[in-house]
PDB file of N, CA, C and O in Angstrom:
ATOM      1  N   UNK A   1       0.857  -1.171   0.000  1.00  0.00           N
ATOM      2  CA  UNK A   1       0.000   0.000   0.000  1.00  0.00           C
ATOM      3  C   UNK A   1       0.904   1.235   0.000  1.00  0.00           C
ATOM      4  O   UNK A   1       1.758   1.396   0.872  1.00  0.00           O
ATOM      5  N   UNK A   2       0.701   2.089  -0.981  1.00  0.00           N
ATOM      6  CA  UNK A   2       1.543   3.268  -1.056  1.00  0.00           C
ATOM      7  C   UNK A   2       0.966   4.409  -0.200  1.00  0.00           C
ATOM      8  O   UNK A   2      -0.100   4.280   0.402  1.00  0.00           O
ATOM      9  N   UNK A   3       1.688   5.501  -0.166  1.00  0.00           N
ATOM     10  CA  UNK A   3       1.346   6.620   0.698  1.00  0.00           C
ATOM     11  C   UNK A   3       0.004   7.257   0.332  1.00  0.00           C
ATOM     12  O   UNK A   3      -0.760   7.615   1.228  1.00  0.00           O
ATOM     13  N   UNK A   4      -0.298   7.407  -0.940  1.00  0.00           N
ATOM     14  CA  UNK A   4      -1.564   8.015  -1.363  1.00  0.00           C
ATOM     15  C   UNK A   4      -2.763   7.157  -0.974  1.00  0.00           C
ATOM     16  O   UNK A   4      -3.800   7.682  -0.571  1.00  0.00           O
ATOM     17  N   UNK A   5      -2.625   5.856  -1.094  1.00  0.00           N
ATOM     18  CA  UNK A   5      -3.713   4.962  -0.686  1.00  0.00           C
ATOM     19  C   UNK A   5      -3.964   5.051   0.808  1.00  0.00           C
ATOM     20  O   UNK A   5      -5.113   5.046   1.251  1.00  0.00           O
ATOM     21  N   UNK A   6      -2.889   5.132   1.587  1.00  0.00           N
ATOM     22  CA  UNK A   6      -3.049   5.270   3.038  1.00  0.00           C
ATOM     23  C   UNK A   6      -3.705   6.593   3.404  1.00  0.00           C
ATOM     24  O   UNK A   6      -4.564   6.638   4.284  1.00  0.00           O
ATOM     25  N   UNK A   7      -3.309   7.662   2.740  1.00  0.00           N
ATOM     26  CA  UNK A   7      -3.927   8.967   2.994  1.00  0.00           C
ATOM     27  C   UNK A   7      -5.416   8.951   2.666  1.00  0.00           C
ATOM     28  O   UNK A   7      -6.228   9.484   3.422  1.00  0.00           O
ATOM     29  N   UNK A   8      -5.772   8.341   1.540  1.00  0.00           N
ATOM     30  CA  UNK A   8      -7.175   8.250   1.164  1.00  0.00           C
ATOM     31  C   UNK A   8      -7.966   7.414   2.166  1.00  0.00           C
ATOM     32  O   UNK A   8      -9.108   7.737   2.492  1.00  0.00           O
ATOM     33  N   UNK A   9      -7.355   6.348   2.648  1.00  0.00           N
ATOM     34  CA  UNK A   9      -8.015   5.499   3.632  1.00  0.00           C
ATOM     35  C   UNK A   9      -8.207   6.238   4.955  1.00  0.00           C
ATOM     36  O   UNK A   9      -9.273   6.153   5.565  1.00  0.00           O
ATOM     37  N   UNK A  10      -7.196   6.948   5.390  1.00  0.00           N
ATOM     38  CA  UNK A  10      -7.302   7.729   6.630  1.00  0.00           C
ATOM     39  C   UNK A  10      -8.339   8.831   6.470  1.00  0.00           C
ATOM     40  O   UNK A  10      -9.119   9.084   7.388  1.00  0.00           O
ATOM     41  N   UNK A  11      -8.356   9.484   5.323  1.00  0.00           N
ATOM     42  CA  UNK A  11      -9.335  10.546   5.071  1.00  0.00           C
ATOM     43  C   UNK A  11     -10.756   9.985   5.095  1.00  0.00           C
ATOM     44  O   UNK A  11     -11.668  10.613   5.632  1.00  0.00           O
ATOM     45  N   UNK A  12     -10.938   8.803   4.509  1.00  0.00           N
ATOM     46  CA  UNK A  12     -12.253   8.164   4.513  1.00  0.00           C
ATOM     47  C   UNK A  12     -12.715   7.878   5.935  1.00  0.00           C
ATOM     48  O   UNK A  12     -13.860   8.158   6.289  1.00  0.00           O
ATOM     49  N   UNK A  13     -11.816   7.315   6.756  1.00  0.00           N
ATOM     50  CA  UNK A  13     -12.195   6.983   8.129  1.00  0.00           C
ATOM     51  C   UNK A  13     -12.427   8.232   8.973  1.00  0.00           C
ATOM     52  O   UNK A  13     -13.279   8.217   9.861  1.00  0.00           O
ATOM     53  N   UNK A  14     -11.703   9.295   8.723  1.00  0.00           N
ATOM     54  CA  UNK A  14     -11.940  10.544   9.450  1.00  0.00           C
ATOM     55  C   UNK A  14     -13.301  11.130   9.084  1.00  0.00           C
ATOM     56  O   UNK A  14     -14.011  11.627   9.959  1.00  0.00           O
ATOM     57  N   UNK A  15     -13.674  11.081   7.808  1.00  0.00           N
ATOM     58  CA  UNK A  15     -14.989  11.560   7.388  1.00  0.00           C
ATOM     59  C   UNK A  15     -16.099  10.683   7.966  1.00  0.00           C
ATOM     60  O   UNK A  15     -17.149  11.195   8.353  1.00  0.00           O
ATOM     61  N   UNK A  16     -15.880   9.379   8.027  1.00  0.00           N
ATOM     62  CA  UNK A  16     -16.848   8.469   8.637  1.00  0.00           C
ATOM     63  C   UNK A  16     -17.002   8.762  10.126  1.00  0.00           C
ATOM     64  O   UNK A  16     -18.113   8.739  10.656  1.00  0.00           O
ATOM     65  N   UNK A  17     -15.897   9.034  10.793  1.00  0.00           N
ATOM     66  CA  UNK A  17     -15.923   9.392  12.211  1.00  0.00           C
ATOM     67  C   UNK A  17     -16.706  10.682  12.420  1.00  0.00           C
ATOM     68  O   UNK A  17     -17.534  10.763  13.327  1.00  0.00           O
ATOM     69  N   UNK A  18     -16.451  11.690  11.589  1.00  0.00           N
ATOM     70  CA  UNK A  18     -17.168  12.962  11.716  1.00  0.00           C
ATOM     71  C   UNK A  18     -18.665  12.776  11.499  1.00  0.00           C
ATOM     72  O   UNK A  18     -19.473  13.359  12.223  1.00  0.00           O
ATOM     73  N   UNK A  19     -19.037  11.977  10.521  1.00  0.00           N
ATOM     74  CA  UNK A  19     -20.456  11.753  10.235  1.00  0.00           C
ATOM     75  C   UNK A  19     -21.146  11.022  11.383  1.00  0.00           C
ATOM     76  O   UNK A  19     -22.271  11.363  11.748  1.00  0.00           O
ATOM     77  N   UNK A  20     -20.485  10.029  11.947  1.00  0.00           N
ATOM     78  CA  UNK A  20     -21.105   9.302  13.059  1.00  0.00           C
ATOM     79  C   UNK A  20     -21.134  10.151  14.318  1.00  0.00           C
ATOM     80  O   UNK A  20     -22.062  10.030  15.119  1.00  0.00           O
ATOM     81  N   UNK A  21     -20.148  11.001  14.509  1.00  0.00           N
ATOM     82  CA  UNK A  21     -20.124  11.865  15.685  1.00  0.00           C
ATOM     83  C   UNK A  21     -21.285  12.840  15.674  1.00  0.00           C
ATOM     84  O   UNK A  21     -21.907  13.062  16.713  1.00  0.00           O
ATOM     85  N   UNK A  22     -21.587  13.419  14.541  1.00  0.00           N
ATOM     86  CA  UNK A  22     -22.703  14.373  14.491  1.00  0.00           C
ATOM     87  C   UNK A  22     -24.019  13.651  14.740  1.00  0.00           C
ATOM     88  O   UNK A  22     -24.928  14.228  15.337  1.00  0.00           O
ATOM     89  N   UNK A  23     -24.143  12.412  14.300  1.00  0.00           N
ATOM     90  CA  UNK A  23     -25.351  11.644  14.587  1.00  0.00           C
ATOM     91  C   UNK A  23     -25.516  11.393  16.074  1.00  0.00           C
ATOM     92  O   UNK A  23     -26.612  11.535  16.617  1.00  0.00           O
ATOM     93  N   UNK A  24     -24.424  11.018  16.735  1.00  0.00           N
ATOM     94  CA  UNK A  24     -24.487  10.797  18.177  1.00  0.00           C
ATOM     95  C   UNK A  24     -24.778  12.093  18.924  1.00  0.00           C
ATOM     96  O   UNK A  24     -25.522  12.088  19.905  1.00  0.00           O
ATOM     97  N   UNK A  25     -24.199  13.206  18.469  1.00  0.00           N
ATOM     98  CA  UNK A  25     -24.462  14.488  19.125  1.00  0.00           C
ATOM     99  C   UNK A  25     -25.935  14.854  19.060  1.00  0.00           C
ATOM    100  O   UNK A  25     -26.503  15.335  20.040  1.00  0.00           O
ATOM    101  N   UNK A  26     -26.547  14.629  17.919  1.00  0.00           N
ATOM    102  CA  UNK A  26     -27.969  14.959  17.761  1.00  0.00           C
ATOM    103  C   UNK A  26     -28.816  14.092  18.692  1.00  0.00           C
ATOM    104  O   UNK A  26     -29.670  14.605  19.416  1.00  0.00           O
ATOM    105  N   UNK A  27     -28.586  12.809  18.675  1.00  0.00           N
ATOM    106  CA  UNK A  27     -29.388  11.896  19.497  1.00  0.00           C
ATOM    107  C   UNK A  27     -29.198  12.191  20.976  1.00  0.00           C
ATOM    108  O   UNK A  27     -30.173  12.296  21.720  1.00  0.00           O
ATOM    109  N   UNK A  28     -27.953  12.326  21.405  1.00  0.00           N
ATOM    110  CA  UNK A  28     -27.703  12.530  22.828  1.00  0.00           C
ATOM    111  C   UNK A  28     -28.142  13.908  23.304  1.00  0.00           C
ATOM    112  O   UNK A  28     -28.536  14.053  24.461  1.00  0.00           O
ATOM    113  N   UNK A  29     -28.085  14.921  22.450  1.00  0.00           N
ATOM    114  CA  UNK A  29     -28.583  16.242  22.846  1.00  0.00           C
ATOM    115  C   UNK A  29     -30.068  16.181  23.157  1.00  0.00           C
ATOM    116  O   UNK A  29     -30.519  16.724  24.166  1.00  0.00           O
ATOM    117  N   UNK A  30     -30.820  15.530  22.303  1.00  0.00           N
ATOM    118  CA  UNK A  30     -32.262  15.419  22.510  1.00  0.00           C
ATOM    119  C   UNK A  30     -32.556  14.542  23.740  1.00  0.00           C
ATOM    120  O   UNK A  30     -33.417  14.883  24.551  1.00  0.00           O
ATOM    121  N   UNK A  31     -31.849  13.430  23.876  1.00  0.00           N
ATOM    122  CA  UNK A  31     -32.083  12.549  25.022  1.00  0.00           C
ATOM    123  C   UNK A  31     -31.713  13.206  26.350  1.00  0.00           C
ATOM    124  O   UNK A  31     -32.440  13.067  27.334  1.00  0.00           O
ATOM    125  N   UNK A  32     -30.609  13.908  26.385  1.00  0.00           N
ATOM    126  CA  UNK A  32     -30.199  14.562  27.625  1.00  0.00           C
ATOM    127  C   UNK A  32     -31.166  15.685  27.980  1.00  0.00           C
ATOM    128  O   UNK A  32     -31.549  15.825  29.141  1.00  0.00           O
ATOM    129  N   UNK A  33     -31.565  16.488  26.994  1.00  0.00           N
ATOM    130  CA  UNK A  33     -32.546  17.534  27.265  1.00  0.00           C
ATOM    131  C   UNK A  33     -33.858  16.968  27.774  1.00  0.00           C
ATOM    132  O   UNK A  33     -34.416  17.469  28.751  1.00  0.00           O
ATOM    133  N   UNK A  34     -34.351  15.933  27.124  1.00  0.00           N
ATOM    134  CA  UNK A  34     -35.590  15.294  27.568  1.00  0.00           C
ATOM    135  C   UNK A  34     -35.444  14.638  28.927  1.00  0.00           C
ATOM    136  O   UNK A  34     -36.370  14.680  29.737  1.00  0.00           O
ATOM    137  N   UNK A  35     -34.300  14.034  29.187  1.00  0.00           N
ATOM    138  CA  UNK A  35     -34.060  13.387  30.470  1.00  0.00           C
ATOM    139  C   UNK A  35     -34.020  14.380  31.623  1.00  0.00           C
ATOM    140  O   UNK A  35     -34.569  14.119  32.694  1.00  0.00           O
ATOM    141  N   UNK A  36     -33.374  15.514  31.405  1.00  0.00           N
ATOM    142  CA  UNK A  36     -33.334  16.541  32.447  1.00  0.00           C
ATOM    143  C   UNK A  36     -34.732  17.074  32.709  1.00  0.00           C
ATOM    144  O   UNK A  36     -35.120  17.254  33.863  1.00  0.00           O
ATOM    145  N   UNK A  37     -35.492  17.327  31.651  1.00  0.00           N
ATOM    146  CA  UNK A  37     -36.865  17.809  31.823  1.00  0.00           C
ATOM    147  C   UNK A  37     -37.747  16.801  32.533  1.00  0.00           C
ATOM    148  O   UNK A  37     -38.545  17.174  33.392  1.00  0.00           O
ATOM    149  N   UNK A  38     -37.616  15.532  32.188  1.00  0.00           N
ATOM    150  CA  UNK A  38     -38.406  14.480  32.846  1.00  0.00           C
ATOM    151  C   UNK A  38     -38.063  14.395  34.327  1.00  0.00           C
ATOM    152  O   UNK A  38     -38.944  14.281  35.179  1.00  0.00           O
ATOM    153  N   UNK A  39     -36.739  14.452  34.622  1.00  0.00           N
ATOM    154  CA  UNK A  39     -36.288  14.377  36.005  1.00  0.00           C
ATOM    155  C   UNK A  39     -36.810  15.568  36.818  1.00  0.00           C
ATOM    156  O   UNK A  39     -37.247  15.401  37.956  1.00  0.00           O
ATOM    157  N   UNK A  40     -36.763  16.762  36.232  1.00  0.00           N
ATOM    158  CA  UNK A  40     -37.263  17.941  36.947  1.00  0.00           C
ATOM    159  C   UNK A  40     -38.767  17.862  37.151  1.00  0.00           C
ATOM    160  O   UNK A  40     -39.267  18.282  38.194  1.00  0.00           O
ATOM    161  N   UNK A  41     -39.500  17.331  36.175  1.00  0.00           N
ATOM    162  CA  UNK A  41     -40.942  17.153  36.352  1.00  0.00           C
ATOM    163  C   UNK A  41     -41.232  16.189  37.497  1.00  0.00           C
ATOM    164  O   UNK A  41     -42.143  16.422  38.291  1.00  0.00           O
ATOM    165  N   UNK A  42     -40.471  15.122  37.584  1.00  0.00           N
ATOM    166  CA  UNK A  42     -40.671  14.166  38.678  1.00  0.00           C
ATOM    167  C   UNK A  42     -40.289  14.783  40.029  1.00  0.00           C
ATOM    168  O   UNK A  42     -40.947  14.543  41.041  1.00  0.00           O
ATOM    169  N   UNK A  43     -39.223  15.574  40.027  1.00  0.00           N
ATOM    170  CA  UNK A  43     -38.749  16.168  41.274  1.00  0.00           C
ATOM    171  C   UNK A  43     -39.752  17.183  41.830  1.00  0.00           C
ATOM    172  O   UNK A  43     -39.972  17.234  43.040  1.00  0.00           O
ATOM    173  N   UNK A  44     -40.357  17.983  40.962  1.00  0.00           N
ATOM    174  CA  UNK A  44     -41.290  19.019  41.396  1.00  0.00           C
ATOM    175  C   UNK A  44     -42.749  18.590  41.278  1.00  0.00           C
ATOM    176  O   UNK A  44     -43.648  19.416  41.431  1.00  0.00           O
ATOM    177  N   UNK A  45     -42.993  17.314  41.009  1.00  0.00           N
ATOM    178  CA  UNK A  45     -44.341  16.735  40.943  1.00  0.00           C
ATOM    179  C   UNK A  45     -45.257  17.513  40.003  1.00  0.00           C
ATOM    180  O   UNK A  45     -46.399  17.819  40.347  1.00  0.00           O
ATOM    181  N   UNK A  46     -44.756  17.822  38.837  1.00  0.00           N
ATOM    182  CA  UNK A  46     -45.536  18.548  37.841  1.00  0.00           C
ATOM    183  C   UNK A  46     -46.470  17.577  37.120  1.00  0.00           C
ATOM    184  O   UNK A  46     -46.061  16.483  36.732  1.00  0.00           O
ATOM    185  N   UNK A  47     -47.718  17.984  36.947  1.00  0.00           N
ATOM    186  CA  UNK A  47     -48.670  17.110  36.263  1.00  0.00           C
ATOM    187  C   UNK A  47     -48.847  17.474  34.790  1.00  0.00           C
ATOM    188  O   UNK A  47     -49.498  16.737  34.049  1.00  0.00           O
ATOM    189  N   UNK A  48     -48.281  18.595  34.358  1.00  0.00           N
ATOM    190  CA  UNK A  48     -48.442  19.022  32.964  1.00  0.00           C
ATOM    191  C   UNK A  48     -47.198  18.817  32.115  1.00  0.00           C
ATOM    192  O   UNK A  48     -47.256  19.015  30.902  1.00  0.00           O
ATOM    193  N   UNK A  49     -46.096  18.436  32.697  1.00  0.00           N
ATOM    194  CA  UNK A  49     -44.850  18.113  31.995  1.00  0.00           C
ATOM    195  C   UNK A  49     -44.297  19.282  31.189  1.00  0.00           C
ATOM    196  O   UNK A  49     -43.744  19.081  30.108  1.00  0.00           O
ATOM    197  N   UNK A  50     -44.439  20.500  31.704  1.00  0.00           N
ATOM    198  CA  UNK A  50     -43.906  21.662  30.999  1.00  0.00           C
ATOM    199  C   UNK A  50     -42.388  21.628  30.946  1.00  0.00           C
ATOM    200  O   UNK A  50     -41.792  21.979  29.928  1.00  0.00           O
ATOM    201  N   UNK A  51     -41.767  21.211  32.026  1.00  0.00           N
ATOM    202  CA  UNK A  51     -40.302  21.188  32.056  1.00  0.00           C
ATOM    203  C   UNK A  51     -39.741  20.173  31.054  1.00  0.00           C
ATOM    204  O   UNK A  51     -38.695  20.406  30.450  1.00  0.00           O
ATOM    205  N   UNK A  52     -40.429  19.069  30.886  1.00  0.00           N
ATOM    206  CA  UNK A  52     -40.003  18.087  29.889  1.00  0.00           C
ATOM    207  C   UNK A  52     -39.994  18.719  28.498  1.00  0.00           C
ATOM    208  O   UNK A  52     -39.021  18.574  27.758  1.00  0.00           O
ATOM    209  N   UNK A  53     -41.061  19.409  28.145  1.00  0.00           N
ATOM    210  CA  UNK A  53     -41.135  20.016  26.808  1.00  0.00           C
ATOM    211  C   UNK A  53     -40.137  21.150  26.641  1.00  0.00           C
ATOM    212  O   UNK A  53     -39.563  21.312  25.564  1.00  0.00           O
ATOM    213  N   UNK A  54     -39.921  21.933  27.683  1.00  0.00           N
ATOM    214  CA  UNK A  54     -38.965  23.037  27.594  1.00  0.00           C
ATOM    215  C   UNK A  54     -37.551  22.502  27.395  1.00  0.00           C
ATOM    216  O   UNK A  54     -36.829  22.966  26.512  1.00  0.00           O
ATOM    217  N   UNK A  55     -37.153  21.526  28.212  1.00  0.00           N
ATOM    218  CA  UNK A  55     -35.795  21.004  28.087  1.00  0.00           C
ATOM    219  C   UNK A  55     -35.634  20.127  26.851  1.00  0.00           C
ATOM    220  O   UNK A  55     -34.530  20.030  26.314  1.00  0.00           O
ATOM    221  N   UNK A  56     -36.682  19.498  26.395  1.00  0.00           N
ATOM    222  CA  UNK A  56     -36.624  18.773  25.133  1.00  0.00           C
ATOM    223  C   UNK A  56     -36.394  19.755  23.981  1.00  0.00           C
ATOM    224  O   UNK A  56     -35.628  19.473  23.060  1.00  0.00           O
ATOM    225  N   UNK A  57     -37.056  20.893  24.043  1.00  0.00           N
ATOM    226  CA  UNK A  57     -36.842  21.946  23.049  1.00  0.00           C
ATOM    227  C   UNK A  57     -35.392  22.432  23.085  1.00  0.00           C
ATOM    228  O   UNK A  57     -34.773  22.623  22.038  1.00  0.00           O
ATOM    229  N   UNK A  58     -34.844  22.635  24.302  1.00  0.00           N
ATOM    230  CA  UNK A  58     -33.439  23.039  24.425  1.00  0.00           C
ATOM    231  C   UNK A  58     -32.508  21.988  23.820  1.00  0.00           C
ATOM    232  O   UNK A  58     -31.515  22.333  23.179  1.00  0.00           O
ATOM    233  N   UNK A  59     -32.821  20.725  24.018  1.00  0.00           N
ATOM    234  CA  UNK A  59     -32.007  19.658  23.437  1.00  0.00           C
ATOM    235  C   UNK A  59     -32.068  19.663  21.921  1.00  0.00           C
ATOM    236  O   UNK A  59     -31.056  19.434  21.257  1.00  0.00           O
ATOM    237  N   UNK A  60     -33.246  19.922  21.366  1.00  0.00           N
ATOM    238  CA  UNK A  60     -33.392  19.983  19.908  1.00  0.00           C
ATOM    239  C   UNK A  60     -32.625  21.176  19.352  1.00  0.00           C
ATOM    240  O   UNK A  60     -31.978  21.067  18.310  1.00  0.00           O
ATOM    241  N   UNK A  61     -32.692  22.308  20.037  1.00  0.00           N
ATOM    242  CA  UNK A  61     -31.935  23.488  19.604  1.00  0.00           C
ATOM    243  C   UNK A  61     -30.436  23.200  19.643  1.00  0.00           C
ATOM    244  O   UNK A  61     -29.707  23.574  18.724  1.00  0.00           O
ATOM    245  N   UNK A  62     -29.979  22.544  20.692  1.00  0.00           N
ATOM    246  CA  UNK A  62     -28.554  22.178  20.789  1.00  0.00           C
ATOM    247  C   UNK A  62     -28.158  21.231  19.666  1.00  0.00           C
ATOM    248  O   UNK A  62     -27.051  21.329  19.137  1.00  0.00           O
ATOM    249  N   UNK A  63     -29.043  20.321  19.298  1.00  0.00           N
ATOM    250  CA  UNK A  63     -28.749  19.380  18.214  1.00  0.00           C
ATOM    251  C   UNK A  63     -28.622  20.111  16.880  1.00  0.00           C
ATOM    252  O   UNK A  63     -27.710  19.833  16.102  1.00  0.00           O
ATOM    253  N   UNK A  64     -29.538  21.047  16.616  1.00  0.00           N
ATOM    254  CA  UNK A  64     -29.446  21.814  15.368  1.00  0.00           C
ATOM    255  C   UNK A  64     -28.215  22.707  15.353  1.00  0.00           C
ATOM    256  O   UNK A  64     -27.597  22.908  14.308  1.00  0.00           O
ATOM    257  N   UNK A  65     -27.867  23.236  16.506  1.00  0.00           N
ATOM    258  CA  UNK A  65     -26.661  24.067  16.592  1.00  0.00           C
ATOM    259  C   UNK A  65     -25.423  23.233  16.272  1.00  0.00           C
ATOM    260  O   UNK A  65     -24.538  23.687  15.548  1.00  0.00           O
ATOM    261  N   UNK A  66     -25.358  22.018  16.808  1.00  0.00           N
ATOM    262  CA  UNK A  66     -24.224  21.131  16.530  1.00  0.00           C
ATOM    263  C   UNK A  66     -24.174  20.769  15.046  1.00  0.00           C
ATOM    264  O   UNK A  66     -23.098  20.731  14.450  1.00  0.00           O
ATOM    265  N   UNK A  67     -25.341  20.505  14.450  1.00  0.00           N
ATOM    266  CA  UNK A  67     -25.364  20.186  13.015  1.00  0.00           C
ATOM    267  C   UNK A  67     -24.920  21.377  12.187  1.00  0.00           C
ATOM    268  O   UNK A  67     -24.186  21.216  11.212  1.00  0.00           O
ATOM    269  N   UNK A  68     -25.358  22.576  12.566  1.00  0.00           N
ATOM    270  CA  UNK A  68     -24.988  23.781  11.827  1.00  0.00           C
ATOM    271  C   UNK A  68     -23.478  24.003  11.882  1.00  0.00           C
ATOM    272  O   UNK A  68     -22.854  24.266  10.854  1.00  0.00           O
ATOM    273  N   UNK A  69     -22.887  23.899  13.077  1.00  0.00           N
ATOM    274  CA  UNK A  69     -21.451  24.114  13.197  1.00  0.00           C
ATOM    275  C   UNK A  69     -20.653  23.050  12.452  1.00  0.00           C
ATOM    276  O   UNK A  69     -19.615  23.349  11.862  1.00  0.00           O
ATOM    277  N   UNK A  70     -21.133  21.821  12.480  1.00  0.00           N
ATOM    278  CA  UNK A  70     -20.432  20.749  11.767  1.00  0.00           C
ATOM    279  C   UNK A  70     -20.511  20.967  10.250  1.00  0.00           C
ATOM    280  O   UNK A  70     -19.525  20.776   9.539  1.00  0.00           O
ATOM    281  N   UNK A  71     -21.676  21.364   9.769  1.00  0.00           N
ATOM    282  CA  UNK A  71     -21.819  21.636   8.332  1.00  0.00           C
ATOM    283  C   UNK A  71     -20.959  22.828   7.916  1.00  0.00           C
ATOM    284  O   UNK A  71     -20.366  22.830   6.837  1.00  0.00           O
ATOM    285  N   UNK A  72     -20.897  23.828   8.772  1.00  0.00           N
ATOM    286  CA  UNK A  72     -20.071  24.997   8.471  1.00  0.00           C
ATOM    287  C   UNK A  72     -18.592  24.612   8.437  1.00  0.00           C
ATOM    288  O   UNK A  72     -17.845  25.070   7.572  1.00  0.00           O
ATOM    289  N   UNK A  73     -18.175  23.768   9.380  1.00  0.00           N
ATOM    290  CA  UNK A  73     -16.782  23.323   9.426  1.00  0.00           C
ATOM    291  C   UNK A  73     -16.444  22.474   8.207  1.00  0.00           C
ATOM    292  O   UNK A  73     -15.381  22.634   7.608  1.00  0.00           O
ATOM    293  N   UNK A  74     -17.345  21.576   7.845  1.00  0.00           N
ATOM    294  CA  UNK A  74     -17.111  20.726   6.674  1.00  0.00           C
ATOM    295  C   UNK A  74     -17.102  21.539   5.391  1.00  0.00           C
ATOM    296  O   UNK A  74     -16.335  21.241   4.476  1.00  0.00           O
ATOM    297  N   UNK A  75     -17.937  22.549   5.313  1.00  0.00           N
ATOM    298  CA  UNK A  75     -17.945  23.413   4.135  1.00  0.00           C
ATOM    299  C   UNK A  75     -16.628  24.146   3.978  1.00  0.00           C
ATOM    300  O   UNK A  75     -16.148  24.336   2.861  1.00  0.00           O
ATOM    301  N   UNK A  76     -16.045  24.555   5.087  1.00  0.00           N
ATOM    302  CA  UNK A  76     -14.746  25.217   5.057  1.00  0.00           C
ATOM    303  C   UNK A  76     -13.638  24.263   4.657  1.00  0.00           C
ATOM    304  O   UNK A  76     -12.710  24.653   3.948  1.00  0.00           O
ATOM    305  N   UNK A  77     -13.722  23.009   5.105  1.00  0.00           N
ATOM    306  CA  UNK A  77     -12.711  22.028   4.741  1.00  0.00           C
ATOM    307  C   UNK A  77     -12.790  21.658   3.270  1.00  0.00           C
ATOM    308  O   UNK A  77     -11.760  21.426   2.636  1.00  0.00           O
ATOM    309  N   UNK A  78     -13.997  21.597   2.717  1.00  0.00           N
ATOM    310  CA  UNK A  78     -14.147  21.250   1.311  1.00  0.00           C
ATOM    311  C   UNK A  78     -13.582  22.345   0.417  1.00  0.00           C
ATOM    312  O   UNK A  78     -13.006  22.045  -0.628  1.00  0.00           O
ATOM    313  N   UNK A  79     -13.735  23.606   0.805  1.00  0.00           N
ATOM    314  CA  UNK A  79     -13.184  24.692   0.014  1.00  0.00           C
ATOM    315  C   UNK A  79     -11.660  24.646   0.030  1.00  0.00           C
ATOM    316  O   UNK A  79     -11.035  24.956  -0.985  1.00  0.00           O
ATOM    317  N   UNK A  80     -11.047  24.273   1.140  1.00  0.00           N
ATOM    318  CA  UNK A  80      -9.595  24.165   1.212  1.00  0.00           C
ATOM    319  C   UNK A  80      -9.099  23.032   0.320  1.00  0.00           C
ATOM    320  O   UNK A  80      -8.054  23.154  -0.320  1.00  0.00           O
ATOM    321  N   UNK A  81      -9.860  21.915   0.275  1.00  0.00           N
ATOM    322  CA  UNK A  81      -9.455  20.788  -0.557  1.00  0.00           C
ATOM    323  C   UNK A  81      -9.519  21.147  -2.033  1.00  0.00           C
ATOM    324  O   UNK A  81      -8.675  20.702  -2.811  1.00  0.00           O
ATOM    325  N   UNK A  82     -10.497  21.938  -2.431  1.00  0.00           N
ATOM    326  CA  UNK A  82     -10.647  22.303  -3.837  1.00  0.00           C
ATOM    327  C   UNK A  82      -9.536  23.241  -4.287  1.00  0.00           C
ATOM    328  O   UNK A  82      -9.122  23.187  -5.445  1.00  0.00           O
ATOM    329  N   UNK A  83      -9.040  24.110  -3.390  1.00  0.00           N
ATOM    330  CA  UNK A  83      -7.989  25.040  -3.758  1.00  0.00           C
ATOM    331  C   UNK A  83      -6.640  24.341  -3.924  1.00  0.00           C
ATOM    332  O   UNK A  83      -5.817  24.759  -4.737  1.00  0.00           O
ATOM    333  N   UNK A  84      -6.422  23.300  -3.169  1.00  0.00           N
ATOM    334  CA  UNK A  84      -5.117  22.629  -3.199  1.00  0.00           C
ATOM    335  C   UNK A  84      -4.909  21.811  -4.439  1.00  0.00           C
ATOM    336  O   UNK A  84      -3.858  21.191  -4.601  1.00  0.00           O
TER     337      UNK A  84
END
């Protein structure tokens, strides 16, 4: 295996890692937000689950923020690759 093949293989695995990381960030952001809201509803004996919905919303916003930053970072990396 020559140097170019190894570089391409490493680049492929790094892109695969980045793609799977953003998926985990989205899922865990929503789960953590919902979990905190559920826990607070149980702690304060809320019967309407407002805290669950509020913190679930915060988790969804965090997930979209992570996706936006990742897409912005990848867009910047693609422009650098095209110039080289």
